[in-house]
C-alpha positions in Angstrom: 0.0 0.0 0.0 1.4 3.4 -1.0 1.3 6.0 1.7 0.1 9.5 0.9 1.9 12.3 2.8 0.4 15.7 3.7 1.6 18.7 5.6 0.3 18.5 9.1 1.5 22.2 9.5 3.0 24.7 7.1 6.7 24.0 6.6 8.9 25.8 9.1 12.0 26.2 7.0 14.6 25.0 9.4 15.2 21.4 10.7 12.6 19.7 12.7 13.3 16.5 14.7 12.4 14.3 17.7 8.6 13.7 17.4 7.3 12.3 20.6 3.6 11.5 21.4 2.1 11.6 24.9 -1.4 10.4 24.1 -2.8 13.9 23.5 -0.1 16.0 21.9 2.8 15.5 19.6 6.0 17.3 20.7 8.8 17.9 18.2 12.0 20.0 18.1 12.8 23.0 16.0 16.6 22.7 16.4 17.9 26.0 14.9 15.4 28.1 16.7 15.8 26.3 20.1 12.2 25.4 20.5 10.0 22.5 21.3 6.7 22.8 19.5 3.4 21.1 20.4 0.9 19.9 17.9 -2.7 18.9 18.6 -4.0 16.4 16.0 -7.6 17.2 17.0 -7.4 20.9 16.2 -4.4 20.8 13.9 -2.9 23.7 15.8 0.8 24.0 16.7 2.1 26.1 19.6 5.5 26.9 21.1 5.8 24.7 24.2 9.4 25.3 25.2 12.1 27.8 24.3 15.9 28.1 25.0 16.5 24.3 24.3 20.2 24.7 23.4 19.8 23.0 20.0 17.4 20.4 21.4 17.1 17.4 19.1 15.8 13.9 20.1 12.8 13.8 22.5 11.4 10.8 24.3 9.1 10.0 27.3 10.0 7.5 30.0 7.5 5.1 31.5 6.3 7.7 34.0 5.5 10.2 31.2 8.5 12.5 31.8 9.9 14.2 28.7 13.7 14.0 28.1 15.7 15.8 25.4 19.1 15.6 23.7 20.4 19.2 23.9 23.1 19.2 21.2 24.6 22.6 21.9 24.0 22.3 25.6 25.9 19.0 25.5 23.6 17.3 28.0 20.5 15.2 28.4 17.8 17.3 30.0 14.4 16.7 31.5 11.7 19.2 30.7 9.2 19.3 33.5 5.6 20.5 33.1 6.2 23.5 35.4 8.7 24.9 32.9 11.8 23.9 34.7 14.7 22.1 33.1 16.8 19.5 34.9 20.3 18.4 33.8 20.3 14.6 33.8 23.9 14.0 32.6 26.4 16.2 30.9 29.7 14.3 31.6 31.2 10.9 31.2 33.9 10.3 33.9 34.4 14.0 34.4 34.6 15.0 30.7 31.9 16.9 28.8 29.9 14.7 26.5 30.1 15.7 22.8 26.5 16.6 22.0 23.7 14.1 22.2 21.5 13.4 19.2 18.8 10.9 19.9 17.7 8.7 22.8 15.7 5.6 23.8 14.5 4.8 27.3 14.0 1.3 28.7 11.5 0.2 31.4 14.2 0.5 34.1 14.4 4.2 33.4 17.9 4.0 31.8 18.4 6.6 29.1 20.4 5.4 26.1 21.6 8.1 23.8 23.8 8.7 20.8 26.7 11.1 21.3 28.4 11.8 17.9 31.1 14.4 17.6 29.2 16.4 15.0 29.9 20.1 14.6 31.9 20.7 17.7 35.0 18.6 16.8 37.4 21.4 17.9 36.1 21.5 21.5 35.3 17.8 22.3 36.6 16.3 25.5 35.7 12.7 24.5 37.7 11.2 21.6 34.9 8.8 20.6 31.4 8.9 19.2 29.4 6.3 21.1 26.1 5.2 22.6 26.1 6.4 26.2 23.7 5.4 29.0 22.4 7.4 31.9 21.5 5.1 34.7 19.2 6.3 37.5 20.7 6.1 41.0 18.9 5.8 44.4 19.4 9.5 45.2 17.5 10.6 42.1 20.6 11.5 40.1 22.1 9.6 37.1 25.4 8.0 36.4 26.8 8.0 32.8 28.5 5.0 31.3 29.7 4.1 27.8 27.7 1.4 26.0 29.4 1.0 22.6 33.0 0.9 21.6 32.6 0.3 17.9 30.5 3.2 16.6 31.9 6.2 14.8 28.7 8.1 13.9 25.8 6.9 16.0 22.4 8.5 15.3 18.9 7.1 15.9 18.4 4.2 18.4 15.4 2.1 19.2 14.6 -0.9 21.4 12.9 -4.1 20.3 9.5 -4.8 21.9 11.0 -7.0 24.6 14.0 -4.7 25.1 16.4 -7.5 24.4 17.8 -5.8 21.3 19.0 -2.2 20.8 18.8 -1.1 17.2 21.4 1.5 16.4 21.9 3.7 13.3 25.6 3.8 12.5 25.4 6.8 10.2 28.8 8.3 9.8 28.8 10.8 7.0 32.4 10.3 6.0 33.0 8.5 2.7 35.2 5.8 4.2 32.9 5.1 7.2 29.9 2.7 7.6 26.2 3.5 7.3 24.4 0.5 8.8 21.4 -0.5 10.7 22.8 -2.6 13.6 21.2 -4.9 16.2 23.0 -5.2 19.6 21.8 -7.8 22.0 21.2 -6.3 25.5 22.5 -8.4 28.4 20.8 -8.6 31.8 23.4 -6.2 33.2 22.9 -3.7 30.5 26.0 -4.6 28.5 25.7 -4.8 24.8 26.9 -7.9 22.9 28.4 -8.1 19.4 26.1 -6.4 16.8 24.6 -7.9 13.7 24.3 -5.7 10.6 20.7 -5.8 9.5 21.1 -3.4 6.5 24.0 -1.7 4.8 23.3 1.6 3.1 26.6 1.6 1.3 27.6 5.1 0.1 24.2 6.6 0.7 22.8 8.5 3.6 21.8 6.0 6.4 19.2 6.2 9.0 18.6 9.3 11.0 15.7 8.5 13.3 13.3 5.6 13.7 10.3 4.2 15.5 8.7 0.8 16.3 5.4 -0.5 15.3 3.2 -2.8 17.3 4.5 -5.9 15.5 8.1 -5.1 16.3 8.9 -3.7 12.8 11.4 -0.8 12.4 10.2 2.3 10.6 13.2 4.4 9.7 13.9 7.7 8.1 16.9 7.6 5.7 18.2 8.8 2.4 18.7 12.2 0.8 18.7 14.0 -2.5 22.4 13.6 -3.1 22.5 9.9 -4.0 20.6 6.6 -4.1 16.8 6.5 -4.0 16.5 9.8 -2.3 14.7 10.5 1.0 12.8 7.4 2.1 10.8 5.8 4.9 11.8 2.2 5.3 9.8 -0.5 7.0 12.1 -3.3 8.2 11.3 -6.7 9.7 13.3 -7.3 12.9 15.8 -9.4 10.9 16.5 -6.5 8.5 14.4 -7.6 5.6 12.8 -4.5 3.9 9.0 -4.9 3.8 8.1 -1.5 2.3 9.6 1.8 1.2 7.7 5.1 1.0 9.2 8.3 -0.5 8.1 11.4 1.5 7.8 14.8 -0.2 11.0 16.1 1.5 14.7 15.9 0.8 15.8 14.4 4.0 13.4 12.9 6.5 14.9 13.1 10.0 12.6 11.2 12.4 9.2 9.8 12.9 6.6 8.4 15.3 3.1 7.0 15.2 -0.2 8.5 16.4 -2.4 5.5 16.1 -2.1 4.4 12.5 -0.9 7.8 11.3 2.9 8.3 10.9 4.3 11.8 11.6 7.6 12.7 9.9 10.0 15.6 10.5 12.6 16.8 8.0 15.8 18.8 7.4 13.5 21.4 5.7 11.2 21.9 8.7 8.3 19.6 7.8 5.8 18.0 10.0 4.4 15.5 7.5 1.6 13.0 8.1 0.8 9.7 6.4 -2.7 8.7 7.3 -3.9 5.1 7.8 -0.5 3.4 7.1 -1.8 0.0 8.1 0.7 0.0 11.0 0.3 1.2 14.6 3.0 2.4 16.9 4.5 0.8 20.0 5.7 3.1 22.7 7.0 2.8 26.3 4.7 5.7 27.1 1.8 6.1 26.7 1.0 2.4 26.8 -1.5 1.2 24.2 
């Protein structure tokens, strides 16, 4: 079935990212303008929900319904509370500033897994690696930060399988001699990651940026660009990496996506919030529970 995309809102003109659904509203980032926007699917109205987000990118809710953000320029994971306050969750690994988090996934234990590429701040980084890091909740309410991957050079989107036994990671290094792959890492009982399996190799083309899960455990991923290959594309992968469907959205580079029921919302490098209605799929989220 071919998906038909429409503009949920007029195109903003600068990168949108991190769509996150709370059961009533869809939150998404406008990175360049340091804003989190809130969209109401019932009224089709969008409002500014949060400002001064320090280049906020990926957004996600934990099992308690708290909203967490990857603040790229702020070089931290932050929690955005309903009263308007912001709490720094982690901003250092073993005393050194993290590089600039991009995207995040949260497990039922409240551990926040996030990609920490080097990106645009290479001249000032304190960590000499681009890794998946993890913020572990501690008994006193703070978090400790640990390194989870030692074999990534350009991590981007990440996503858990339905049973949280696998962490899917987009290795999406933009350099010509690097890898652009969808990887599956087994998650051990202690949180350690095992050796990954390559589910899909994008070769010389733009790999995955952001992705989401459907209720059957399939991976719905935003990848591709206007510079090579098939162009911007929404891929639907089986958990073993087999491509089930591809859907070209009307944008150059889709950045991230999430479901609201059977509708898929997609953000883009150009500032879209696109909607594909009645996709035949439904989303699977840690919060809100279906």
